N, C-alpha and C positions, 0 to 999 in steps of 0.2 A: 549538651542535650543528644549528640551525637552519639556518644557513648554511651549513656543512659537508654536510649534506643534501641540500641545493638544488643547490649545487657539485657535487657527486659526480654527479647526476643529468644536468646538462647538461652538463659535461665529458666524460661517457660518452658522451650522444646523440652529439656531435660526432663525438668518435674514432674512433668504431667506424661511421660513417655508410656510408663507400665498401665497407668488408670484407664487409657481409653485406647488399648491393644486390642478388644475383640469388635466395640462399637464401631469403629472407624472402618476398619477393614473391608468388610465383605462390601457394606454402600460405595467405598469407593472404587475398589477395583474394576468396576467395568468402566472407567472414564478411561483407561489404556488399550482395553479391549480390541487387538488387534482382528477380529470378527466383524467390526463395524464396516459397513457399507459404505465405500463411496463413488462418488459418480463422476469427480470434476476429469480423473485421468483419461476416460476410454469412453466416455459419454452413455456408459451403461453402469447400472448397479453391480459392483463388484467389492468383496471384502477386501480390507486393507491389507490382509497378508495374502492375497491371492492376485493381486491385478499387478499386470504385467509394468505399468505407470507408477512410481512413487507418488504418494499422495497423503500430506501432512493435516493433522487435525487440530483445528483449536476450536475448542469447548467453549462454549457458554460459559462454563465457570471460571475457564482463564482471563475471560473479559473482565470477570467482576474484581482479579487480583488486583488492577491497577484500572481504579475506574478515568477512563475520560470520554471529553465531549465527542470524539468521532472514532469511527475505526482507525482512520489511520493512526493516531496516536496509537490506538491500543495496540496496534502491530511491530512497538518500536521493542518486546523484549521477544519477539520470536525470532530464532536463529535463522541467519540468510536475510532477512527482511530489516530494512531500514528507512524510516521518515527522512524524507530528505528537505531539509529548510533551501527554498531555493533564493532567498529575496529578504535581505537584514530589515528591510524596509515595510512592503508589503505581506511579508507572512507567506509567502506561496509554498506547498510543499508539495511533496508526492511519493510513491513505494518503492524502493529499490528492491530486485531481487536477484541476491546472488553476485552484488556490486554492478547488476545494470541499471540504466537509469530508469525514470517512474516511465515513458514514453515506453518503454518495452514489457511492462506489466495489463493483463487485458485482466477484466473486473466484469463479473458475471452477479447475478442476483438467480439464484436456483436455476443454476445453469443456463440462465437467458441474458446473451452478450448487451453488454452496454459499449457498443462498438464505439468506441470515440476514442481520441487521445486524449479527452480530457477526463477518463474515467478514476484514474486515481488520482486528480487533484480535488474532483465534486464528486465520483460515485463511492468514495469512502465516505463520506460526511452527510449527515444527516439521518441515517436509517436509527431506531430508536435500537438502541443493544438489549434492550429487553424482549425484543420480538424476532433475536438472531439466535438459531438452533445453534448452528456451528457454522464455522470457516473452515472451508478445504482450501489447500494451497499445492502448488504444484510447481516445481520447481524444475526450469529448463523448459525448452523448445517445447510448444504446444500447437504452432501454426498449422501442422496436418488435417488437427479437427475444428481450431478455431480462427484459424486466417490471420492476417495482420493485426498486430500490437500483441501475439501472445509469443514474441521470441525471449523473452526473459522468465516466464512463468505467468502464472493464474491465478487470481484470488477469485472464488466460488462463494459467494455469500449466501449460505442457506436459512431462508428464514424460520421459523416456527410454521408445523401444521395445523389450517384452523378446526382439526380435530382435537388436538392435543395442547393449545396454546391455554395458558391461564384466561381466565374471564377478564382482568384488570390486572397493569404493572405500571408500576411509577419508580421513578428514580432521579432523585432529584439532587444535585449536590452544589456547593460554593467554597472558593478556595479565599484565604486571605488574602489575593491579589483582586478578590472581588470577581471571579469571573463565576458566572450563573450556568447551571447545564439542565435540565428538565425533559425526560424522557417518559413517555405516556404510551401504553397500550390497551385496546379494548377490543373483546371479541365478540361480536355478534352474531346472530344467528337472522337475519333477513328474510328470509320468507322458509319455508319447509327443504328448499334447494340450494339456496345461498346461504353461506357461512362466508364472514368476512373479518378480516384483521385490519383496526387503524391505529397509526400509531404517531404522534406527533415530538417533534425535537425541537427545542428551542435552546440556543445558545447565547448568550449577552455578556460581553465585555467591554466597558466604556469607563477604562482607567489608567490612563498612561503614567504607564512608570519609566523612570528611565536613571537604572542604578549605573549604567556605564558612565556616565555625564557628558555625552556627545550631543545633548539637546534633540536626540532623538527618541522617541518608544522603545522599550526594549521591545516589545512585540507588537503584533497589530491588533485594532481594536474590533471587534466583530459583533455583526446585530445578525443571528443567521436563524432563519424557521424552514421548517421540513415537514411535509405533511408525506404518510404513507400510509398506502392499503394494500391489502392482498384478496382478492376472490377467490373462494371455490364454487364451482357449480358443479353442484349434483347430476351426475344423469342416470338414467335406468339402467344403461351397459356399465357403469361403474367406471367409466374412461375418465382419464384425465381432462380438466379443465379449469384452467387457473389464470388470473388477470393481476399483475401489479400495476399502480401508480404510483409517480411521487414526483412532488415539484418541491422544489429549494428555492428559497429565494436569500442572499446573503448582500451585507451593506458591509464592508470591510476597508478599514485604512489604518495608514500607519503614516508617519513622518514627523515632521516638527513640533516639539509637543505645543506649541502655540498655533498650529494650523486648526482650521475648521473647516466647514465645507463653504464659506466665502470665499476664500482662498484655491479654489478647485480648479484645475487648469491653469490658473498665474505661475508667475515666476517672483512673487516676492515672499512667500513661506510655503517648505517644498512640503507635499505630500504625497501620497499615492493614493487612491482612491479606486474600489473596485465594486461594480454593482454588480450583479450577476443574479441572473435567473434562467433557471433549468426545469426542464419535464420530463419526465419519462415514463414509455407504457410498455409494457412487456407482457405476451401470453405465451401460453403453452398447450395444445390443444391435440387432444389424441382422436386420431380419425376415426370414425364409427365402420370399421371394415376388421376382416377376421386377423389382419397381420396387424404387428404392431409399428404403429406408424404415427409419427407428432409432427403437428404445425408448430413453429417457433416463430413470432414476430416481435420485434421492437423499433418503436419509433422517440428518437432522441431530438428533441430542441435545446439550443442551451444562446442565449443573448449577455452578450455582455458590454458593459459602459464602465471605462477604466480611464485614469490619467495618471503619468507617473510625471510628475513636477508639472510641464508644461506641454507635455506629449499625451496628446487624446489616441485612444488605444478603442476602436468600437469592432465588435465582431458577431457574427452571426453563423450558427452552424446546425444545422437536420440533417440527420441520419435516418433513413428509414431501411429495415434488415428483416429478410425472411429465412425461413430455412425449413426444409423437410427430412424428416429424418425417417430411416427404415431399419429398425432392429429385428435381427434373423438368425436364430440358431439351429443348425442345421450339426445333427452328429454333434461331432468335437471341435465345429467351428460356430465363433461366436461372432455374428455378423450386422455391420453398421454401415448402411448406406445414404449420400445424404447430397443435398442442392441448398447452394443457399446463395441469394443475390441480397448486396449492399448499394445504396446512395447515398451519395454525399453531397450535400449542397454545402459553401463554406466560402463567406466574404469579410475582409476586415480592411481597413482602411490602412495597411503597409505597405511597404516597398513588395512584399511577397507575394500580395496579393493583387495583382495589375487589373485582371479582371476575376470574376467570382468563378468558382470551382465547382462542374456540375459532377463529379470522376461516378462511375459504377466499377462494382466488381462482381463477375459472375464467378461460382465456385461449383466444383463436383467433388465430391471425397467419397472414401471407403475404407473401411476397415476391416480385418479378419484376426478374430484372436484366436489362436490353435490351440486347443490344450492335447501334446501327444502324450501323455501319462499324468501322473497324482503330482508326478516333479518336473517336468518340464512343458514349456510352454512358449509360442512364437507369436509376435502381434506384427501383422503386416499391416500398412498404411499408406495411402497417397492420397495430394490433393491437389486438383488444376483452378489456378483463378486466372481470370482473365479482366484486366483492369484497361479501362478507355483512354488513360494516359500513357499506361507502360505496359500493355501488351498482355503475353503469356506470362507464369510465374507457376513453377512446379516446386510443390514440399513433399518428397517421400520422408517415411517413418517406419523404424524397425524396432523392435524389443523382444529382448528376450530374459525368458527367467528360469532360474531354476532352483525348488523347492527342497532341500533336501530331507527336511523333518517338517512336523506340522507346525514348528514355533519358530523359523526362519526362512528364508529367503532371497536370492541375489537375482540381481538386475541389469541387463545392460538394456541402454537405452541411444538410439543414434536419431536425425533427425534434421530437417533444414525449417531456417523460420524465415520470413519475411514481413516488412511491415512498410505501408504508404504512409507517406511522412505529410502532419501538418505542422510545419514550425513553430508558428506563432502561438500556437492554441494552448501547444504544451511546452514552452520554452520561456516563463516570465523572464529571466534575466536577459534575453534580450530584447527587452521593452523598458527593464527597470533601469533608471542612471542614464548616463550622459552618453554612455558606447553607443558608437553610430552602426548600425547592421548594415554588413553588405555579403552580399548573397552573388558568389562568383559565377555558376552556372548554372543550367536548371537542372534541381535534384532527383538524383534517380532513388527507386525503392533500394532498402537494404535488405542483403543476405546475410543470413547465418548458418554456421553447421553447428549442432551441438552433439559431444559425446557427455553420455554421464553412465557411471558405475554405482549404483547401489546397493547396500548390503543391509539388512532389518530383521532383528533377531529378538525373540522374545523370552527372558527367564523369570521362571517361577521358584523363587526358592525359599527353603522353608526358614521360618523364625525372622527371615528378613522382607519378604512381600514379592511385588512385582517387579519387575525393571525390563523396558523395553530401549534396547542399544539399535541404533542406527548410522551408519556411516556412507558418507558418498565422497565421488569426485566426478568432478566436471569439466570440461574443455569446450569454450566457445569460441567459433574464429567468423569475425565480422567481413564481407566486401563491401563497397559500394557502402560504407558505413558515413550518416553524416556527421561530419567533425565541427564543431564551432570552436574555431581558433582565436582565445585569448589573448595569445603570447605575439603573436605577430605585429601587431600595432595596438597599443593600451590603450589607443582612441575609440577603437572599433570590436566588433564580432563578427567574424568572416566565416561563413557558413558555405562548406561545398562537400562533396562526396570525397571520401580520403583517396588520395593517391598513394597508396597503399593498403593497410590492411590493420586490423584491429585485431586482439584477439585475448582472454581471460581464463587462466586455468585457475580450481577451485577446491577445496577440501572442507569437510564439514561433518562434524560428530553431534548427535543428541543422544541424549540419556532421559527415560521418563522412570521415575521410580515411585511406586506407593509401598506404603510400609503399613504392617502390623500394628502400628502403636502412634497411628494418625498426621504421620508426618506423609508429605506428598510435596515430588520434587522432580523441575525440570532443568537441563543445563543443555546449554549448545555452544558450539564454538564454529568458527569458520575463518578460514583462510584464504584471500586472494591475490594473485599474481597476474594483476592486468599489462599491457603493453599495447602502445598504438603507435604504426611506423605511416608515416605522412611527409611523402618526397623522399625518404630514404635516413629520414633524422625518425629515431628510436624516443621516444618517452613515456612517463606513466600518465596516464589519465585523471584530467581532472575529479575530485569526488569522489572516489574510489577509497575506502580503509583498505587498508593492510591485513587485518583482521578485525573480529569481533568476537563476545561473548556474549550470552542472554543466560537469565536464570529466573525460575520463580519457584518458592517455597510457599508451601502453603502449612498451617499447624491448626488442629482443631481440639479446642478443650472442652466438650462436653459438658462438664461440673460448673465448668463456669460460661456458658453460651456462648462463648468466645473463639472466633479464628482469627488467627495472624497469616497476613500476608507480606511475604518480603521478597520484593522482584527490582532488578536492575538489568541493567547491559554495560557492555565496556567496547569502546570503536577505538581502533588502532590510526595510525597516523595516515592522513592524506591529504594528495598535492592539490593546492588552492589556488585561485588566481593572482596574479600580482599584476600591476601596473607600470613597473618599471624597476631597473635595477638598483634603484635608491630607495622603493618601496621598503619601507622597515617593518611590514609586518611579516609572519613566519610563512615560507613557500610551504612547507608540512606541517600540516597542526600537531598540538601533540595528544596524544594517549586522553580520551576521557571516558568519566565513568557517568551514569545517572541512575540513583539508585530510589527506591521507596519503600513505605512501610506503611500496611494498614491494619486496622482493628476492626471487626465487623462482630456486634455484639445481637444474638436471636433470641434472645430469652420471649419478646412480646412477639403475640399471635400474627403471622403473616407480616411483618415488619422486620425489617434489618437496619440497626443503625449502624454508620461506617466511618470511620475516620482518620488521619494519617498525615503522614509527610512526603511530599513529592521533591526528588531531587535535593535528597539529606544533604550531602556535601557540599550545597549551592555552588555549582559547577554551571560555569557560564563561559562560551568560545574568547570572549575577551582576556582570559587568563596568558599569559604569553605573549601578547599583543600591545602596541601602546595605542591603538584604535581598532575596531572593526571596519567602520564606514570611511571610505578615503574624502578628506576635504570635507567632511559634515559641517563645517562650516561656514560652505561656499556652495551650496547645494545647486548653483544653476552656473558657477566656474565663472562667476563676473569679476574677479580678480586673479584669474591665471591668467598666464603669458605663454603663446604658443611660438614656435618659430616657424620657418616657412613650410616646413612637411607637414606641419597639422600636431606636434610634439608638444606636449608643455614644459616649458623650460623651468629649472630650480630658480625660487627667487626669494627675497628676504621672507616674506608673506608665506610662500608655499618651497621649502626648503628642499622636499624631495622631488617637486615635479610631477605632482599627480594631479586628477581630474577625479569631481565628485563618482563615486562609484560604491554601489551598495553589493555588489555581487562574490563579494568575499564572505560568503555565506555557506554554513554546513552543518550546523546544529542546533538545538533551539537555543536560546536566547533569553531563558527565562532561569529565573535562580529558586531558592528553598521556598515553600510555599503549604500552608496548612490544608487541609479539605476536610470539610463535614458534609453526610448525606446519609441520604433514607430512602429503600426500598420499601415497597408494598405489592406483594401479590395477592390477588383470591383469584383463587380454582372455580 
């Protein structure tokens, strides 16, 4: 079957290449047009080939090449981005940028921040893909504009305009694992002055499968619904006023196959059950003054009721955010001034929160993008934040650009970043399983320094098409980084600020190609060299891959009304947490690849029918390992014997001296599956 699919793909590609030469090229050429305006790098609209800060664009077409139930999963084939599975039981995941953990990634919707450490866990789920216009990604520190959390990078989800969005969209698919996903979108004119977009996302999966025979469901069961709306209020002045509201509810569980809700919170059958209720309000309002000034605000509420075995986790988080921006141009200076205020309430029932947190952050920032000539420019920026818990924080930024021709640009960026930590809202590994959490001292905010060199070149080659080539090199250095020590004691996760430093060096390359014969291809590669030093001991941090490769190939056959998409990724080895020297699992994972193929039929009016195969080669992380979950047969450690120091003792029933632990998680634990779907678009 595998060989047949690949043979069909490549034979079709070459057999029809000449027939589609003229019809495809003109239509698709615009999709990698570097004149497209981006806003995420500088909070101002700038052409991609002009901006001082590199910004990558992920189009709506890219999201369709491998249909998924969430944006988080859709980003698995973007170079430098990797969804990280954080738990083999509950399936919690977040998104990593350039080898840095998910909490270092900020998520925004239409440029309005979801200021929450849970942004990459829940902010990337539930937005109907059919309502997304594009996604802009900034790789590298962006704290001088966006503040805390924007240390590793930024993901800005830009939704469709109420003026240009289709009247109705529907996207439905199911898989052979009985996963069901529904996306619905609708545009309405509420009054003459109000247009709105409405969206519903519903995902349902309740079919426990145990292919690795450990009596635990391979992936978590989910029942998730998300309601999304975007309102555009028309004003006589034609100034902008938009409001976004979203609500998400999720009931997710994983555990032993015989688990049901009657066992929730008990110690008879092990299960991890998470009830999440989250709401978000975001707005952007252009002030009625002559100057170009905007008021942005957001309010986020998050309630979580979770059990991990017989451990209860109750958390409540509320974040209010307001920001005033002044966009001013004076001769060759493009100026931006801003002031922001962030209030956070957070409380949970863990040792990390003896009392509820009512922290506040007051911020002011400024940016000057200076254009010296058509070829050279300089961006200067700085931000001052005052946090009621941690005091003053400064984050400067400088960027140089040189544009020797109209089709290439060289950029050098330097900046600092910071992050105020909410430990348990972002690290479910601290809660899942039997490890005891220990916090050594009061955790200080993290500080990072980032240097990034980027080169972008556009080629327009006769008879071959258009090619974009992008090369990057970066270096990030952390002080005060929060260090989760899994190695010191196999029964604990010990948290503390590093008594040392952490750094990561990386290289990446991207190539986009649109041919004149119907072929579009994207190829990306990244290399990561991380190092952490704690108490003068040097080691490679956990869960950071050595290299990655991503690709997406699209080929259209107009005569057959058929589109073929072949997507995939290759992830290099990474260090994983072991429980003891006797632990038989691999300390470093084997490289793995997940590849997908999709066929889309487009002859029917307004309707697309698509089908394909995910994870063609049926890879799962248990390859090369005797098991994934330690002591899956005894999840409450009832038959584990301990010595006086609290360490597990090897016995006949427990020859490796292990305790129950599901934190050996790093990749999707779901094998090959087929999918079938339908898209309907009414203009």
